[in-house]
C-alpha positions as a Python dict, from the first residue, in 0.01 Angstrom:
ca = {
    (1, 'M'): (0, 0, 0),
    (2, 'P'): (-56, 249, 253),
    (3, 'K'): (45, 660, 215),
    (4, 'E'): (201, 625, 521),
    (5, 'I'): (461, 416, 411),
    (6, 'G'): (513, 531, 46),
    (7, 'G'): (222, 418, -106),
    (8, 'L'): (-24, 559, -348),
    (9, 'G'): (-314, 494, -82),
    (10, 'L'): (-468, 269, -333),
    (11, 'K'): (-588, -37, -179),
    (12, 'R'): (-702, -312, -451),
    (13, 'I'): (-520, -161, -752),
    (14, 'D'): (-620, -461, -911),
    (15, 'W'): (-970, -350, -909),
    (16, 'F'): (-843, -9, -1039),
    (17, 'N'): (-647, -159, -1341),
    (18, 'Q'): (-952, -392, -1426),
    (19, 'A'): (-1196, -56, -1395),
    (20, 'L'): (-959, 145, -1603),
    (21, 'L'): (-953, -136, -1883),
    (22, 'S'): (-1268, -155, -1910),
    (23, 'K'): (-1332, 210, -1973),
    (24, 'W'): (-1108, 203, -2259),
    (25, 'K'): (-1265, -106, -2377),
    (26, 'W'): (-1585, 38, -2367),
    (27, 'R'): (-1478, 388, -2528),
    (28, 'C'): (-1294, 203, -2795),
    (29, 'I'): (-1624, -9, -2872),
    (30, 'T'): (-1865, 300, -2846),
    (31, 'N'): (-1648, 558, -3081),
    (32, 'N'): (-1466, 396, -3354),
    (33, 'Q'): (-1249, 687, -3391),
    (34, 'A'): (-1050, 654, -2985),
    (35, 'I'): (-811, 415, -3155),
}
């Protein structure tokens, strides 16, 4: 949703969400003490 109509300005929130989940998965795999 565009900022002009009250959104955060993120065009594809699903891409952002997937990237964030992948980052967390990678961190847990590579660093066992991250949990």
